[in-house]
C-alpha positions in Angstrom: -5.5 -14.6 67.0 -4.6 -18.3 66.6 -4.4 -17.7 62.8 -2.0 -14.8 63.3 0.2 -16.7 65.7 0.3 -19.9 63.6 1.0 -17.8 60.5 3.8 -15.8 62.3 5.4 -19.1 63.4 5.2 -20.6 59.9 6.6 -17.4 58.3 9.4 -17.1 60.9 10.5 -20.7 60.5 10.1 -20.5 56.7 7.5 -23.3 56.7 5.0 -21.3 54.7 4.5 -18.2 52.6 1.7 -15.6 53.2 -0.6 -15.8 50.1 -2.6 -12.6 50.9 -0.6 -9.7 49.3 -1.9 -7.1 51.8 -1.1 -9.2 54.9 2.3 -10.1 53.4 3.2 -6.5 52.8 2.1 -5.5 56.4 4.1 -8.5 57.8 7.2 -7.6 55.9 6.8 -3.9 56.9 6.5 -4.7 60.7 5.3 -7.7 62.6 3.6 -5.5 65.2 1.6 -3.9 62.4 0.6 -7.4 61.3 -0.7 -8.4 64.7 -2.4 -5.0 65.1 -4.3 -5.6 61.8 -5.2 -9.1 62.7 -6.6 -7.9 66.0 -8.3 -4.7 64.9 -10.4 -6.2 62.1 -12.3 -8.6 64.3 -12.7 -5.8 66.9 -14.2 -3.6 64.2 -16.6 -6.3 63.2 -17.7 -6.7 66.9 -18.2 -3.0 67.1 -20.3 -2.8 64.0 -22.2 -6.1 64.6 -25.1 -4.5 66.6 -25.8 -2.2 63.7 -25.7 -4.9 61.0 -26.9 -8.1 62.7 -30.4 -7.9 61.3 -29.3 -7.9 57.7 -29.9 -11.2 55.9 -26.4 -11.6 54.7 -24.6 -11.2 58.1 -25.3 -14.6 59.7 -24.3 -16.7 56.6 -21.2 -14.6 56.1 -20.1 -15.0 59.7 -20.9 -18.7 59.6 -18.8 -19.1 56.5 -16.0 -17.1 58.1 -16.0 -19.3 61.2 -15.9 -22.4 59.1 -13.0 -21.1 56.9 -11.0 -20.1 60.0 -11.6 -23.4 61.6 -10.3 -25.2 58.5 -7.3 -22.8 58.3 -6.5 -23.5 61.9 -6.6 -27.2 61.4 -4.4 -26.7 58.3 -2.0 -24.6 60.4 -1.9 -27.2 63.1 -1.1 -30.0 60.6 1.8 -28.2 58.8 3.2 -26.9 62.1 3.2 -30.5 63.5 5.0 -31.8 60.4 7.4 -28.9 60.3 8.3 -29.2 64.0 8.7 -33.0 63.6 11.0 -32.4 60.6 13.1 -29.9 62.6 13.3 -32.3 65.6 14.6 -35.2 63.4 17.0 -33.1 61.4 
């Protein structure tokens, strides 16, 4: 959810643009739909995980996903810090 919140803040303050066309269209349609989608996808993964966990590709894919979201959250934190600093000094 931190990715969703950081992205929402960045979009609301015009610090960033959403690059994913699907997520962008959902966000432009309705912010609640955006949060619903960002919440439901991980919940679906958790629901299906017991059935797919023994497949060889699951652990590497989940590890890569966690690493990518970690990097994305650091990136969000950096631009949010710079953006808020810029707003505070303007």
